[in-house]
N, C-alpha and C positions, 0 to 999 in steps of 0.2 A: 894295225895300229892298236895299242893298249887304250882301252876306254878309261878316262879319268875325269875328274871334275874339280871344281874349286868350291871350298866352303866360304860362302859369302857372309852369312849371318847364322846366329844359333840362339835359342832360348830354352831355358829350363824351367819347369814348373814342379816344385817340391813342396807339398803341404807343410804347414808350420808345425803341426802337432807331430811330435816324435814319441812313439811308444817304446818303452824299454823291452828288450828281448835278451835271450841268452847271449847272443853274440854282440850286443850293443843297443842300438836303436833302430827303429824303422820309420819312414815317413807314413803317416796315417791320414787318409782322406776323410772327409765328412760323408755322412750317410747320403747326401745329395750329389756326390761327385762319382764319376765312373771313368772308363777309359776314354770315352767320347769328350766329356767336358774338360778333362785334363789335357787331351791332345788339342782340342780347339783352343784352350787358353794359351797353350804354348805357341800355336800358329799366330793368334792374335798378338802375343808378346813380341813377335818379330817385327810388328809394325810394318806389315807387307805393303801398306799404302805409300810408304816412301821408297819402295823398291819396285823393280820391274815385276809386273804381275806373272805368277808361275803358269807354266803350260801344263803341269801335271802335279797331282798330290799322291804320294805313296804312304799309306797308313799301315803301320805294323803294331799288332798287339795280340797277345794270347788270351786276353779277357775281354772280348767284345761284349757289350751289353745285349746286343741282338746276336744270338748264336747262328741264325740264318738271316739272309736277306741283306747282309752288309751294313757297315757303319761308316765308311769313308764318306758317303754322301752327306751324312750329318755333320761330320767335321767340316766338310766344305761349306755347307749352309751357314753353320754357327759362326765360322770364321770369316764369312763374307766373300768367299772366293768366287771367281767367275763361273757361271753355269756351263760355260764351254770347256771346262777343266777335264782332262783325262785323269781318271782315279783308278788306283789299284789298292787292293787290301791283302795283307800277308798275315796269316793267323796260325802258322804251323808250330813254331818253336821260338824261344827268345833269340835265337840266331837271326831271326828275320830282320832284326834291326840293322844288321850289316847287309843282309840280302837286299834291303830296300835301297841302300847306298849303291850297291852294284847295279841294280835295275836303273837308278837315276842316272848313273854314269853313262849307261848304254843309251838312254833316251837323250841326254844332252849330246853325246858323241853323234847321234843321228840327226842333230839339228833341232832338238826339241826345246831350246831356250832354257829358262830357269826352272828348276824342280823343287818342290817342297817335300821333304821327307819328315814324317812325324811318327814317333813311337811312344806308346804309353802303356801303363800297367796299373790295374786296380786289383789289390789283393783279393783272391777268391774267398767266398764264404765258407768254403770247405776246409779252409786252413792251408796256409803255405807259411811254414815256420820262418823261412828266410826272406820272404817277400815283403817289399814296400810298395808305396803308391808314388806315381810321378810320371812326368812326360818330358820329351826332348824333341824340338823341332829344329830342323836344319834347312837353310836355303842354299841350294847347290847351283852352280852355273858352269860355263865353259872354262877350261884351264887358262890361266892368265887373265881372267877377268879383273877389272879394277876393284880394289878394296878386298881382295882376297885374303883369307885368314890361314888356310892351309890347302895344300894339294892333296887329293885323296885318290889313291889308285887301288882298286880291287885286285887281289892277287890270285889266291887259289881258293877252290871250293871242295866240298867233300859231301858225299851223300851214300848212306847205307841203311838198311832196314834194322833199326834198333831203337824202339820207341821207349821213352820213359813215362809218357802220359798219353792217354787216348780215350776216346769214347766211341762206343758202337751205337748203331741206330737202336733206340728204345732204352739205352742206358740212362738212369736217372742221375748217376754220378759217374765221374770219370775213373778209369782204371789206372793204376800206376804200377810200373815195374819195380823190381828189387833195386833199391837205391844204391847198394853196395856194388851192384853189377852195371846198372845203366850210367852211374856217375863216372865210373872209370872207364868203361868200354865205349859208351855212346857219346861221352861228353869230353873228358880230359884227354883220352887217347886220341880222338879226332883232332883236338887242338894241337896236341903234340905232332901228329902227322902234317898238319898245315904249316907248323913251324919248321919242321924237317924239310918240307917241299921248298919253302922259301929259302933257306940256307943252301940247299943243293943247286937252286937255280941262280944264285947270286954269289958265286965264289969270289973271295977277295974283297968284297964290299963290307964297309963297316956295318955291323949289324945294328938296327934300330932296337930301342928297348921294347921287349915284349909285353903286351897287355893281354891277359887271358880272362875270358868271361864264359863261365859254364853253368850248368844247372845247380851245381853245388859250390858255394863260396869257399868251402875248405878245400875241396879238391882242386879248384881253379887256382886257389892261393899257393898250394903246394907246387903245382906245375909252373906257375908264373915265377915264383922265387927260383926253382930249379933252373929256369931259363935265363935268369938274371934280371927279372923284371921288379918293379918297385913295390908290388903288392897293392891290393885293392883298399884304398883309404876311404873310399865312399861308403862302402858296405856297412860299416859299423855305424853310420849316421842315417843311412837311407833304406837299408835292406836291398835285396835284389829287385830291380825295377823291370823285370821281363824284357821285352824287346827294347826298352829304353836304356837298359843298363850298359850295353856296348857303346851306345852313342854318348852316354854320360861320362864313361871312362875315357872315351876319345877326347872329349872337351877338356877334361881334367889334365891330360897329358900332352896339351899343346905347346909345352916349353921346349920339346925336343922330339926329333922324329921317333915314331913308334910303329910296331907291327901289332895291329889289333886282331886278336884270335877270338872268335865266338863260336862255340859248339854246344849242341844239345839235341837230344833225340836222334842221334846218328847223322845229323846235319852239321855242316861246318863251313865257316866263311872267314877269310882273312883280308885285311885292309891295311895298306901302307899309308901312313899319315906323315906328311912333311909340312911342318908348320912354317908360316911366314912371319913377318915382324909383329903383326897384331896377335899372334897366337898366344903369347905368354900373358897378355892383359885379359883376353877371354877366359884362359884357364884360372887365373886369379879370381875373376868374378864369379865363375862357376863354383869354385872352391869355397868362397864366402857363402854362397847359397847352400851348399852341402853342410857346412859348419853351423849354419843358423838354425833357427827353430826352437820351439819350446818343449820341454819334457813333461808329458802327461801320463797318467796312469792307464787311460783308456780314452777312446773317442766315443761320445754318446751315441746310442742307437737311434734309429729314425723314430720320432714321436708319433707318427701316423697310426691311428687306431686300427686295430684289426677289422678288415671288411671295408676300409676306406677305398672306394671305387668310383671316382667321378666319371661322368660320361666322357667318352672319347670317340671321335669319328675320323677314319682315314681320309675321306674327301675333305672334311674341314681342316685337318692338319695340313693337307697338301695346299689348299686354297690360301691358308693363313700362314704358311711357312715363312713368307717374307717378313711379316710383322713379328712372329714368334721367335724365329731362329736368327733372322738377319737384322732385326729391329728396324725395318724399313717403313717409312711413312711416305705419303704422296707430297710432293713439293708444289705449293701453290702460292704465287704472290710473294715468294721469298721465304715462306713459312712451311715447316714440315708438319703435316697433319698426321697424327699418330694417336690411336690406330686409325688407319685411313678409312673414311666413311664408305659404306657398301656402294660399290659401283662406280666410285670416284676414279676417273682416269688421270694419268699424269705421270711425270718422271718420278721414279722412286729414289729415295735418299735415305741412307742409314742415320739413326740418331747418334749423337756423340756418346762415348762410353764413360764420361767423367762428368761430375757435377758436384753440387753441395746440398746438404740436407736442409730443407726449409721447414719441415714439420714431420712428426712421426707419431705413431700410436701402436697399440698392441692388439692382435687378433687372438682371441681365446677359443675360437671355434675351429679353425684350420691351421695346421693339421693336428695339433695336440692340445692337452689341457694346460700346459705350461705357459702358453702364449707365445706368439711369433711377432717380432717387431716388424711394423710396416713403415715405410718412409715415402715421402715425396721428395724427389730430387729436382733441383733446378739444373738442368744440363748446361753444357758450355755454350749452346746456341740460344739459350734462353727458354727452351722448351722444358715441360715438366714430365716426370715419369714416376709412377706409383708401383712399388714392388715390395717384396719381402727382403729381410736382411739375412746375410749368411748365418747359419747356426753357429752359436758360440760367440757372435759379436754383437755389440751394442753401438749405434751410431747417435751422435749428438747434433743438436741444432747448429748449423753453420759448418759442420765438419765436412771435409772433402771426402768423396766416395767415388767408387768405380763400379761398373756393371760387369758381372762375370756370369757365365753360362752355368746352369745348374739343372738337376732334375727336380721336377715337381711331384709327379706321381706316375703310376702305371695303370691308370684307369682304362678300362676296356681292352686290357692286354697290350696296350701301347705306352711307350715311354714318352711323357710330355716334358720337353725341355723348355726353359725359359731363362730369364736373367734376374739375378739377385744383387742387391747393393752390398758392397764390402769396403772396408777400410782401405785407403791407399797406402801402399808401402813402396 
């Protein structure tokens, strides 16, 4: 039996800032965002509290903030997912966005319930001329599930040893192959082989529109147009979003059946997408997000002073992960005590993520001399929360605000994540 699954919900996170490039624009994240915060924000945007809790999380990114030790557990904690969750992390090439869907289909077919697939990308500091920042999260369930948006069927895969980017032990920077060689042979040729395998296996069937995602947008565009596809309309506004780009292209093409082909680094994956009635509306919503944004010359760098290294403790981070990452307090007499007093036992409950500004001030000590706006929010349950405001934003008294996950610092060689206030959009 062919493993397949139903797309039940989707969310895209695309930073508002769009920096001009030679090919158009790219989504540009702020200095306090990374692949984890983008992914967690996408999962939170699915509003999974209104849906059946997932049994698994599959996280795909080629730009993890921790190069060893894993990052999927951070996404699960920040998004408030159950601790009994099965997690998988895929970090080989951008094709892993589709590999995650194949793996999810297998888990669902084996009786695994609903599965969250999340892919994200944060442009590397060493420069990726075509790369942008963003994330896509999908909730997948059994075929025929109520509220289905599209039926997803993994088709063919491909693997051969032809690397376009790699790092050996001890390397301070990644090595890259000759782009003129790897783009054609390790990427678009593999996608072409996947398309031919699909055509050979389904004679006489009306061909779905081909969608090609590869390590080079130009090479992928040439092949897609040669196969009769529509071309990548997202790239000129977002840049290539790593593992998230195949999933973004899939959501944008939910108006009609498509064959999604993703290939990079000698690895290839293909996915048949058969939209249902709700597909066109979701495609239009995602298209609006792609077209939105504001054009900027550049995104400001981190204002943290050189040598800024606050104390960090692994044991403390573990003990307080509930309040720091999940925003959990202790529920007592109908009130959430946050942060929970030391040693206080009781049921844990997360704080609401929305509220209004009741006062604000500026901190000129941390982390830079220009000043950071600090606000007190009155949350939807009446509790109050004190935090920083997102870089580049200013909140006013009585303005509605939301809490979003961000990086604070890397003190002690560990990344400290917390929550910052942002304008509601």
